[in-house]
C-alpha positions in Angstrom: 130.2 47.0 112.6 128.3 47.9 109.5 124.5 48.0 109.5 124.3 45.1 107.2 126.3 43.0 109.6 124.2 44.0 112.5 121.1 43.0 110.6 122.6 39.7 109.6 123.6 39.0 113.2 120.2 39.9 114.6 118.6 37.4 112.1 121.0 34.7 113.1 120.3 35.1 116.8 116.6 36.0 116.7 114.5 34.5 119.5 113.0 31.1 118.5 109.2 30.9 118.4 107.4 29.5 121.5 105.6 26.2 120.9 102.5 25.6 123.0 102.6 21.8 122.3 105.5 19.4 122.7 106.5 16.6 120.3 104.8 13.4 121.4 102.1 15.3 123.4 98.5 14.0 123.3 96.3 16.8 122.0 92.9 17.5 120.4 92.7 18.8 116.9 90.0 20.3 114.6 89.6 18.1 111.5 86.6 18.9 109.3 83.8 20.1 111.5 84.8 18.1 114.6 87.5 17.7 117.2 89.5 14.5 117.3 92.1 13.0 119.6 95.6 13.3 118.1 99.3 13.2 118.7 101.8 16.0 118.0 104.6 14.5 116.0 106.7 17.5 115.2 106.6 21.3 115.4 107.9 24.1 113.2 107.7 27.8 112.4 106.6 28.4 108.8 108.7 31.4 107.7 106.5 32.1 104.7 103.2 32.1 106.5 104.8 33.4 109.8 102.8 30.9 111.9 103.6 28.0 114.2 102.6 24.6 112.8 102.3 21.1 114.1 102.6 17.7 112.3 99.5 15.9 113.6 98.6 12.2 113.6 94.9 11.5 114.3 94.4 8.6 116.7 93.0 5.5 114.9 93.5 7.1 111.5 95.8 5.8 108.7 99.2 7.7 108.6 98.2 9.0 105.2 96.0 11.5 107.0 98.9 13.0 109.0 99.2 16.7 108.2 100.8 20.0 109.1 98.2 22.2 110.8 98.3 25.8 112.2 98.4 26.2 116.0 94.9 27.6 115.9 93.5 24.1 115.1 95.2 22.4 118.0 93.8 22.3 121.5 95.1 21.1 124.9 93.9 17.7 126.0 91.9 18.7 129.0 88.4 18.4 130.5 87.2 21.7 129.0 88.2 20.8 125.5 87.0 17.3 125.8 83.6 18.7 126.7 83.7 20.9 123.6 84.5 17.8 121.6 81.5 16.0 123.0 79.2 19.0 122.3 80.3 19.1 118.6 79.8 15.4 118.1 76.4 15.6 119.8 75.4 18.5 117.4 76.4 16.4 114.4 74.2 13.5 115.6 71.1 15.6 115.5 71.4 16.3 111.8 69.6 14.2 109.2 72.0 11.6 107.8 73.1 12.2 104.2 72.9 9.4 101.6 76.1 7.6 100.9 77.7 8.1 97.6 80.5 9.8 95.8 81.4 13.4 96.7 79.0 15.7 94.8 78.9 19.5 94.3 75.5 21.0 95.0 74.5 24.6 94.5 71.3 26.6 93.9 73.1 28.5 91.1 76.5 27.6 89.7 79.0 30.4 90.6 81.9 31.3 88.5 85.0 29.6 89.9 87.2 32.5 89.2 85.2 35.0 91.2 84.8 32.5 94.0 88.6 31.8 94.2 89.4 35.5 94.3 87.0 36.3 97.1 87.9 33.1 99.0 91.5 33.9 99.1 91.0 37.4 100.4 88.1 37.1 102.8 89.5 34.9 105.5 92.6 33.6 107.1 94.8 32.0 104.4 94.8 28.2 104.2 96.0 25.8 101.5 93.3 24.5 99.1 93.8 20.9 100.2 93.1 21.8 103.8 90.2 24.2 103.3 87.5 21.5 103.8 89.4 20.0 106.7 89.5 23.2 108.7 85.7 23.8 108.9 83.7 24.0 112.1 80.5 22.4 113.3 77.0 23.4 114.1 73.4 22.0 113.8 71.2 22.9 110.9 68.3 20.7 112.2 65.3 20.3 109.9 61.8 21.0 110.9 60.7 18.3 108.5 62.7 15.5 110.0 63.6 15.0 113.7 66.7 13.3 115.0 64.5 10.4 116.2 63.5 9.7 112.5 67.1 9.1 111.5 68.2 5.4 111.5 70.8 4.7 114.1 74.3 4.2 112.7 75.8 0.8 113.2 78.8 1.3 115.5 81.9 -0.8 116.0 83.9 -1.1 119.1 86.3 1.5 117.8 86.4 5.1 119.2 83.1 6.7 118.1 84.8 10.1 117.9 87.0 8.9 115.1 85.6 9.3 111.6 86.5 6.7 109.1 88.2 7.5 105.8 85.1 6.2 103.9 82.9 8.6 105.9 85.3 11.5 105.3 85.4 10.9 101.5 81.6 10.7 101.0 80.9 14.3 102.0 78.6 16.5 100.0 80.2 19.8 98.9 77.9 22.7 99.0 78.4 25.9 97.1 76.9 29.1 98.5 76.9 31.9 95.9 78.0 35.3 97.2 75.9 38.0 95.5 78.1 40.1 93.2 77.2 43.3 95.0 78.7 41.9 98.2 82.0 40.7 96.7 83.6 44.2 96.6 82.8 44.6 100.3 84.9 41.5 101.0 87.7 42.9 98.9 87.5 46.3 100.6 87.6 44.5 104.0 90.8 42.7 103.0 92.3 46.0 101.8 91.4 47.7 105.1 92.8 45.0 107.3 95.7 43.6 105.4 96.9 46.5 103.4 95.9 49.7 105.3 96.6 48.2 108.7 93.2 48.8 110.1 90.9 46.9 112.6 87.2 47.0 113.2 86.2 49.3 116.0 84.5 47.6 119.0 81.8 47.7 120.2 80.2 47.5 116.8 77.0 49.3 115.8 75.2 46.0 115.3 76.3 42.5 116.1 75.8 39.2 114.2 73.1 38.3 116.8 71.4 41.6 116.1 71.4 41.0 112.4 70.2 37.4 112.6 67.3 38.4 115.0 66.4 41.4 112.8 66.2 39.1 109.7 64.1 36.6 111.6 61.7 39.2 112.9 61.3 40.7 109.4 60.4 37.3 107.9 58.0 36.4 110.7 56.2 39.7 110.3 55.8 39.2 106.6 52.3 38.7 105.2 53.5 35.6 103.4 54.9 34.0 106.5 54.0 30.3 106.8 54.6 28.3 110.1 56.5 25.4 108.4 58.8 27.8 106.5 59.4 29.9 109.6 60.4 26.9 111.6 63.0 25.9 109.0 64.1 29.6 108.8 64.6 29.7 112.6 66.6 26.5 112.4 68.8 28.1 109.7 69.4 31.2 111.8 70.3 29.2 114.8 72.6 27.1 112.6 74.4 30.2 111.2 74.9 31.5 114.8 76.4 28.1 115.9 78.7 28.0 112.9 79.8 31.6 113.5 80.6 31.0 117.1 82.7 27.9 116.4 84.4 29.1 113.3 85.3 32.7 114.1 88.4 32.1 116.2 90.0 29.4 114.1 89.0 30.5 110.6 87.3 33.9 110.1 90.1 36.1 111.4 93.1 37.5 109.6 96.4 36.9 111.5 96.6 40.6 112.4 93.1 40.5 114.1 94.1 37.7 116.5 95.5 40.0 119.2 92.3 42.0 119.2 90.3 38.8 119.5 92.5 37.7 122.5 92.0 41.0 124.2 88.2 40.8 123.6 88.1 37.3 125.1 90.1 38.5 128.1 87.8 41.4 128.6 84.5 39.5 128.2 85.6 36.1 129.5 86.5 32.8 127.8 82.7 32.0 127.4 82.3 35.0 125.1 80.0 34.2 122.2 81.5 35.8 119.1 78.0 36.4 117.6 77.3 38.8 120.5 80.5 40.8 119.8 81.4 40.5 116.1 79.2 41.7 113.3 78.3 42.0 109.6 81.8 41.8 108.2 82.7 38.6 109.9 79.3 37.2 109.2 79.8 37.8 105.5 83.3 36.1 105.7 81.5 33.1 107.2 79.5 32.6 104.0 82.7 32.3 102.0 83.5 29.2 104.1 80.2 27.9 105.2 79.7 25.7 102.1 82.8 23.7 102.9 81.8 23.4 106.5 78.4 22.1 105.6 80.0 19.5 103.5 80.5 17.6 106.8 76.9 17.8 107.9 74.6 14.8 107.6 72.0 16.7 105.6 70.6 14.8 102.6 70.3 16.4 99.2 66.7 17.5 99.7 67.5 19.3 102.9 70.6 20.8 101.4 68.6 22.4 98.6 66.1 23.7 101.1 68.9 25.1 103.2 70.5 26.8 100.2 67.4 28.7 99.5 67.3 30.0 103.1 71.0 30.9 103.0 70.7 32.7 99.7 67.6 34.6 101.1 69.7 35.7 104.1 72.5 36.9 101.8 69.9 38.9 99.9 69.0 40.5 103.2 72.6 41.5 103.8 72.8 42.8 100.2 69.6 44.8 100.6 70.9 46.4 103.8 74.5 46.6 102.9 74.6 50.4 103.4 73.5 49.9 106.9 75.6 46.9 107.9 78.8 47.7 106.2 80.5 51.1 106.7 84.1 52.2 106.2 83.8 54.3 109.3 83.7 51.0 111.3 87.5 50.7 110.8 90.2 52.3 112.9 94.0 52.3 112.6 95.6 49.3 114.2 97.6 50.6 117.2 99.9 47.6 117.0 100.5 47.7 113.3 103.6 50.0 113.2 106.7 48.0 112.7 104.9 44.7 112.6 103.6 44.6 109.0 104.9 45.9 105.8 
């Protein structure tokens, strides 16, 4: 038998992919920043993206919202994940409620769409444009100027409170966070290291995301110009970044080839591992490429968004100023599992 025939036969009889979820199974699924009850309608293996996908119907939603999602967005319907769902919804309720209206684009400074698209496509796990906003995660950016008790209670119907209406989904505020030009090449180099040169970050890292956030906060508090009100808001911002980082890292901030390493770290440190205590500057920078879309689902009004943007940009300046300390090519090592798996 010729080599070409053997190759063809091996392709014809290759082992089919394993599906974690069955057709018709009741599941939980990330949609926007939250987790919703859903039903798995179909399953497939996307040959182009090399990932397992599920056709999902969200309980109580119009069928027009049915979509194909990667396996990383789908969760088993069990007590542990139901508790996670409740925690995310509770976090959303503590945010100031945004004003209703048409979807708007808000940014401190308008960034060039070309640069944004280039970095966005390289700096995190690939997803289609129409699903980018839908695959965000959730956290609380509570404001020091307005407490949750000041927010008028939302009128509720007898429908499932965990199901977001189409009107609510369509009236989100899109937030653009401008990545400093000096940091963009770092994102590109990271993509090159991971996806082209078959490298991984070496753990444990020199400094974690928690360490960077605490270092930034301590620096600002010790400043001569520190003001109590501003520092309260800054502390909220830091805690919010940490929360988003911990929720988004697994589903959205990893390249496909980093997932095995992530699974091994979780096995080593336990399922309660906080990514911010393990991962560091590079994944923190990747977060800022996506955090604007994630924040689109918060209940912050325009005033608080503008305030938040100033703090986020200030933190990015901190990353930029300390780039030589936080980002180092020596932090990468050859991926031991890369040979024969990637081209």
